[in-house]
N, C-alpha and C positions, 0 to 999 in steps of 0.2 A: 285159134292162133296160139302157138306155144310161147311161153314166157322166155325172156332173154336170160342166158346163164349169168351167175354172180362173178364179178371180176376179182374179188378178194380171195378166192380159194387158191389160186396158184401161189399165194404168198406163204402158205403153210410149209412147203418144203424149204423155203429160204430161211424161215425162222428156226426150223430144226437144224439146219446146217450151221447157223451162227452159234447155237447152243452147244453143238458138238465140238466146234472149234474152240470155244471158251473152256470147256471141260478138258480138252487136250492140252491147252496152254497151262492150265492150272496144274495138271499132272506132271508136266516136264519142268516147271519153274520152281527152283528151290525156295523153301519157306524163309522169310526174313525174320530174324530173332526179334522178340518184342522189345528188348533193351540191349544196347551195345555195351561191351565190356568197358569199365572205367579206365582212364589212363593210369599208368603205373606211377605211384607217388614216389618222390625222391626219398632216398634213404635218410632218415633223421640223423642229425649230428650227434645225438646222445646214445647211439647204438653201440658204444664200446666203453670199456672201463679198464682200469689198471689197478693192480694191488700187489702186495708182496707175494711171492710164490709160496704156496703151502709147504711147511716143513723145512724152510731154509733158515738162514741166520746163524750167527756164531754164539748167541747167548744160550746157555744151558736152559732147557725147558721150553724153548720156542715151539709153538704148536701151530696148527692150521688157524687161519683167520687172524694173522698178525695185522695190527693197525699201522705199523711202520717197520722199517728195517733197522736192526741194531747190529753194529759191528764194533769190535774192540780189538786192538792189537798194538804192539810196540812199534816204534819208528822202524821203518825198513821192511815191514811185513806186508804180505799181499792177502787181502781178504776176499772171499767169493760169496756171491749171492745171486738172486735172480728175481725178476718181476714177471707177473703174468698179465698179458694183455688179452682181453676177451672181446671178440667181435661177435656181437649178438644180432647183427643185421643180416640182410639177405644178399649182400654183395661183398666182394672181396675188399679189404681195407689195407691201406698202406700207412704205417705209423713210423714216426721218427723219434729217436730217443736221444737225450743229452743229460749230462750231469750239471747240477747247479748248486751254488752256495745259498744256504738259508739266511734269512734276514728278518728283522722286525720292522714293521711300518712305524711311522712317527707316533701312532697311538697304541702300539703294542701288538698289532696283528701279525700274522705269519705271512712272509712273502719270500721271493727268491731274487737274487741279484742277476742283472743282465749278463755280467761277465764273471766267470768262475775263476777264482784264484786259490781256493782252498779245497774243500772236499769235492766240490763239483769238478775241479780240474784233475782230481785223483781217480775219478771213475772212468773205467774203460769198458765198452760194450762189445760183446762178440759180434753183433751187427747193429749198426746205428739206424738202418732203415730195414723194416721188416714188412712183408706183405702177408696178411692173414686172410685165409679163405673165410667165406661166410659161415657163421655159426661155429666158430672155432676159437680155441684159446691157445695162445702161443707163449711159451716160456722163453724169456730172453735173459741169458746169463750176463753177468758183469763182474768186474773185479774193482776193488779199492786198494790202490797201492799207496801205503803210508810212507811219505818221504822220510829219509834218515834224520833230517833236522826238524821234523814236525814237533811243535810244542805240545806238552802233555795237556790233557783236558778234553773238553767236548768240542767237536768240530761238526756242527749241524749242516746237513746238506739235503739234497733231494734228487730223485730221478724224475725227469719231466718228459712226458709223452705228448706228441702233437699229432693230430689227425682230424680230418673232417672239419677244419676250421676252429678247433678249440684245443686247449691244453689241459692236461691233468697230470698229477704227480703223486709220488710216494715219498714220504719223508725218510731220510737216512740219518740215524743217530750214530755218529762215529765218535768213539772215545779212544784217544791215544793214551797208552799206558804211561803212568808217571804220577808225580804229586799233583793234587788238585787243591784249589782254593775257592771257597764260597764267600763272596764279598759283594756288597751293594751299598749305594748311597742314595739318599733322597735329597733333592736340591730344588732351588727356585720355588719355594712354597709361596703361593699368592692366593689371597682371598678376593676374588673378582666377582662381586655381585652374589648370585645364587650358586656359585661353584668355587671350589678350592682346587687350584691347579698346582701341579708339582711334576718334577722330573725324577724318573728312576734310572739309575745307571748301574749296570752289572760290571763291577770292578774285578771279578774273579775269572776263572777259566771253566766254570761249569754252568749249565743251563739252570736257571732259577725260576721257581714258581712262588712269587712273593705274597706275603700277607700284609694287610694295612690296618692300623688302628688310628682313629682320629679323635682329637679332643679340642674343644674351643671354649675358652673362659672369658667372660665379660666382666665389667666392673662389679656387677651384682651377683656373680656366680657362674656356674657352668651352663653353657648354651648347647653344647654337643658333646656326646661321649659314646663313640662307637667302638666296640671291641674288635680285636683283630679278626679279619676275614680274608679268605683267599681271593686274590684278584684274577680276573680272566686273562692273564698274561703269562706267556712263557718267554722270559727274558733271556736272550742269548748272550753269550760272553762278549763283553766290549760294547754292547748296544745301549743306547739311550732312548727312552720313550717318554712322552708327555701324556699324563693322565689327568682326569678331572673327577672330583668328588662333589656330588650335589649336596646342598644344604639350604636351610632357611635362615638367612642372615638377619640380624636385628636391624631396627630402623635407626636407632641412635645409641651407639655404644662404642667402646674401645675393646677390641677382641684380640686375645692371644691364641693363635692356632698352633697345635703341635701334632705332627705326623710321625708315626713309628712304623717302620717296615722291618719284617723279618723273613727269613727263608731257611730252608734246610741247610745243614752244614755249619750253623752258627752265624750266618749272616744277619746283621742287625744295624739299623741306623735311625737317628731321630733328627728332625729339623723343625724349626719354629718360624713363625712370622707374626707380625702385628698389623692389624687393619683397623681403621677408624671409619665408622659408618655415620654420616651426617646427612640429614635430609636438606640438602642445599636449596632446593626449590622452595619449600615452605619457609625456610629461614630467610631467604632472599626476599620473598614477598612480604614477610613480617617486617623486615628491615626497611623496605621501601615505604610501607604504611607508617611506620614510626617516624621516618624522616619527613614524610608529608605532613603528619600531625604536628611535628615539632615546628615545621615551617609556618603552619597556620597559627599556632600559638604565639610564635614570635611576632608575626604580623599584627595579631590582635593587641599584643602588649604595646607595640610601637604606636598603633592608632590611639589607644587610650592615653598614652603619655602625651601625644601631640594635641589631644582634644579635638573639638569640632574643626572642620575644614576652615582655614583662614584665620583662626583664633589662636593666639599664642598663650602659653601658660603664664608667662611673666611679661610685664610691660617694659618696653625698652625706654631708656632715658631719652628726653628730647634732644634734638640735635644742638650742638654748641654753636652760639651765635658768633659770627666773626667780629673781631675788635675793629672800631672805627679809627680812621687815620687821626693821629694827634692825641689819642686817648691813652690814659694810663690805668692800668689795672691794679686795684688795691690788693693787698695781701691778706686782709682780714674779712671785710664786708662785701667784697665784690668789686664791681667797676663803678667808678664815680666820675662824672664829667661836669664842667662848669668853670666860671671865673673865680679866681682865688683859691683854687684847689691845687695849684702847682702845675697846671697844665698850660700849655701854650708856649709861645716864643718869648724869650727874655728880651727886655728893652735895653 
């Protein structure tokens, strides 16, 4: 009897067919990259800058890399210059330009005013809105028209550029031809704790870089003597700033403070103030202790004078007896009563 044939042999052609189909699908299906490309990051807001254009300006000897724009002219003249706006990003950038008046903050920093009425109002741009392609620098020309009635002296201003959510600027130092005056005052000197406060006022028509010298003398001699040194302030004409000078005050003393300020052009002024330093908390505590001690001493003295409780220092005289009816009081030996002494009713 012959054996039965195996039933799994007919599956071999099916397995081969499945393998062939799989290889065919792999051949026609494109390969998937291992990692997907990252999304494009937004352009950073700091991918642009503004600076004075190289080689511009009206001051003789101006060279590339100017830190600011300097312009000088008589009333009625028109001055020309330009700023360079560089777009270092990978996208086109739209910038807007405007002129502004320079100002000092209350503590002496540099700022610009919201509304231009001086130099900022005299600046005119060839284009106020400029679109700059990626990785490109644009030169934007402008003019400064000095009015016929402009006062001589310094008129600080700025060119302000706005783009990508931030502002940046270039300072404009404009000087109108004519007589100049350098003058300043130091006012409102105050010694408040560990600082000396004071006001500086520019009374002239030029920008000043003041220097300050400080001296403080107490009852027993000098407490502070600082020679003149430059302040980190560029004081604009007509501006007032409040500054503070740190120092180590005495605990108990009467101090005379003297401030001396100087600046180029002969500007100079001196102001003084007197301050008294008293440690009120310790003194108040000591006064309260002395008052309490005095009260205790006074009570002890009163108790000693009164003696033990209920006992008096001196005996009081006995109470006076009332006179009987019909009695007569003698003038020498006291009171006497009885027959034959002149008392009683007459017969």
